[in-house]
N, C-alpha and C positions, 0 to 999 in steps of 0.2 A: 223344316221351315227356316229360311234365311232371315237374319236380322235385317231390318230396314236401315239403310246406310245413313250416316250423319248428313250427307249432302241432299238426301231425298226427303227427309223429315227433320227439320231444323228445330232442335230443342235448346233453349237458352241455358246458361249456367245456373239460373234459378229454377230450372225444371219446367219452364213455360214454353208452350208451342209458339213459334216465332211471330207470326203476323197478328193473330188475335190475342196473343199475350195471356193465355189462360193456363192455369193448372187443371189437370183432368177433373179434380174434385170440385172445381168452381163452375163446371158446366152442369146445368139441370137437364133432366130428360125431356123437358118441353122447352124448345128454343123459339123465340120470336125474333125474326130478322127484320130490320128496317134499313133503308138506304142511308138516311141522314144521321150522322153521329149525334146531332142535337136532338133527335127524336127519341133517343134512348131514355133520357131523363123524363121525357113526356109520357113514356110508357111506365117507367119504374116509379113515378110519383103516385101511381095507383097501387103499388105494392104495399102490403102491411109492414114489411121489413125488408131491408137490403143487407145481405151478408157479405157481398164482395163486389168490387168495382175494378175494372181494368181498362187501359187505354193505350193504344199504339197505332200511330198513323190514323187512318180513317176507321179503325176497328175499336169501337168503344163497347163495353159490355157491363151490365149490372145483373147480378143474380140475387134473387130474393124470393119472398113468399107472398101469395094472396091466399089467406086462410091457410090450408094445409098444402096448397099447390105450389111446388117449387118451380120457378121459371128463370130462364136466362133471356135477356133481351140484348141483342148484338147488332151493331151497325155493320153493314157489309160494304158501304160505299155504292157507287153506281156501276151497273153493267155486268154482263156475264163473266168477264175476266175476274172481277172481284168475288163473284159467287164461287168461281173455281177455287179461290183461296179459302174463303170462309167455310164452305161446305166440306172441303177436304180436311180442314183443321178441326171443325166441329166433330166430324166423324172420328178423327184420330184421337181426340180427347176421350171419346166414349169407348173406342174399340181397339186402341193400341196401348200396350204397356210401355210407358216411356222409359222405364228402367231397363227392360230386356230388349226393347225395340222389336217386339214380336206382336203379331195380331192376337188378341185375346181369344181364347177358345169359345167363350160364351159371347154371342153378339148382343149388343144393347141397341134396340130400336128406339130412335128418337122421334118425337113429334116436332117438325120444323114448320113454322107458320110465318109467312111473310105478311107484314102490315105495311102496305106501300101506297103510292099515289099513281094515278094512271089517267089516260085519255080514253074517253068513250068513242066507239065507232058506230054506235047506233043512236038514232034520233030519240028513241024511247028510253034511253038510259041517260038521264040528265046529270048535270054537275051536282056534286054533293051526295050522290047516291053511292051505294056499296056494291062491289062485285066480288063473288067467290068463284075462283077459276076451276072448271072441271078438267081442262087440258091446257097445256102450253104448246104453242107452235113456235119453234125457234128459227129466226132468220139469221142468227149468229152461227158460228162454226164450232162452238165449244164441244158439243157432244160428239162431233166427228173424231175427236181425239181419244175417245173412250170406247171400250167394248161394252155394248149395251144390248140386251135382249128385248127388242121392241115387240109388243103384241101385234097380231095381225091387223087389228083395227087402227092401231097407232100408225103402222106403215101405210095403210090405206088412206087414212086421213091426210098424212103428209103428201102422198102422191096426188090425191085429188085436189089438195090445196095448191100444189105446185102447178097443176094443169089449169086450175081456175084462175090463178093469178098471173099466169104466163111465165112464172119463174122457172118452169121446166126447160125453157129456152135460154136460160141465163146461167152464169157460173154459180148462182146460189143454189144450195141444196137444203131446203127446210126439213126439219124433223118435228115430230109430234110426240108428246108424252102426256099420259094421264096422271092427274094428281091423286091423292088419297080419297077414295070414295067415302070411307068411314069418317074421315075428318070433315069432308064436304057436307055430309048428311047432318052434322051437328049445327050447321048454319042454315037458318030457316028462310022464310019468304021475304024477310027484310033485305036479303042479299040477292042481287041478280046473279044468275049462273050462266057461264058460257066459256068459250075458248079465249084465252089471252095470248096474243102474239107478242113475242119478245124480240126487240130490235137491238142491234149492236151499236146504236148511236141515237142521238136525240134529234138531229136536224134532217139531213137527206134520208137516213134510214126510216124516219117516221114521216116522210113526205113533206117536210118543211122547206120552203124556199126563202132564203135570205138574199144571197148573191149568186151562189153556185147553182147551175142547172141540175135537174134530177135525171138520174139514169132510168128510174122507174116512176114516171109522173102519175101513173094511174093506180099506184099501189094501194093507197088508202081506200079508194072506191072498190077495188077488188077484195079487200079485206072485209069491208062492210057487207058485201053481198054473198060471201061464202057461207055455205051450210054443209054440214056432214051429219046425216041422219037427223036427230033432234037438236044437234048442237049448232050454234052460230058463234061467230067471233064477236065478243062484246067490247073488248078493249085492247090496248097495247101499251107496253112499257119496256123495261130493260132487264128484268131478272127472272121472271116466272119459269120459263122453259128450262133454264139452267138449273134452278132449284129442283124442279120435278125430275129432270134427267139425272142429276147427281144423286138425288134421293133414291131413285130407282137403282142406280149402280150400287149404292152403299146400303140399301135395305132399310130406308127410313120412310115414315109417313110424312108427306109434305102437302101443304095447302098454301094458296096465295089469296090474300084478301087485299082489295084495293079501294081507296076512296077515289071517285071520279072528280078530278079537279078541272078537266077540260072536256068539251064535247067537240070532236073534230067535224061533225056533220053540220052543226049550226054555228060553229066557230065561237062558242061561248066559253067563258072561264069563270071559275067559282068567285063569288064576291067576298067570301070569307073562307079560304082554304084551311086556315088554321082551325076554325071551329069545326069544319067538316072532318078533318083528320082526328081531332079530339073525340068527335062522335064515334068514328070508327074504332079508336082505341078503347074507349069505355065499353061500347057495345060488344066488341070482340073479346075483350078480357073477361067479361061476364060469362061468355060462352066457354072460353078456354079454361077458366077455373074449374068448370064442371066436367071437362073431358078426362 
């Protein structure tokens, strides 16, 4: 086995991995990802104790305990490109020996759970409700750079989605990845379940018109009407499919939980998004503590 080169995995003189600025021992086996660096403290304020904090660019992390459960909460920033950085470096902290630069013989499987915000694509999923993602469909191109073994139903879902949305006639090549069923089953009926679509941007990629004309003006309507077996698209945002995809590549259990702060069908927006996010954090931490 060859050593991983210094240019491929950057370790600082203090022994920390470059972007997320963590020592391997500072990463818990359960990792909560949030987009907003300011949300890290909103999660960790519910910890009984905090043992370490780190901060570099948009990557802020706190590691501590709720009861006997050790947790790391890490901000990823926005978008699949930031997930590429944070998921690679989270896995490296768990499964690469920073001294020898070799992959560890024993693989450590992490639980990686996103707590984010999202827009609903269904009339019956109102603002301030919670969604737990069964699958992610990626409209980004991140996973096309990785070798990944998709299951037959994931390939079929992606193909049928492309045909349904008309994207099979476009340069876009959507992919579909299932999240962790065992983690999903921990979250009950208070959480809507469905497919989350991940977009590579906030404006045109999510069908928003400000000044620029859209290349795919009917995209949002096509998302809302798509069904695959018992699954429908519930929401869209900018991280889930990348987390599920890289989790599959690295062998981790991944789940995405989102607070719905906007409903794109009735054009409504949460009157108190901060309270809705706090509800998601408290309710989800109570479940995560027991996993």
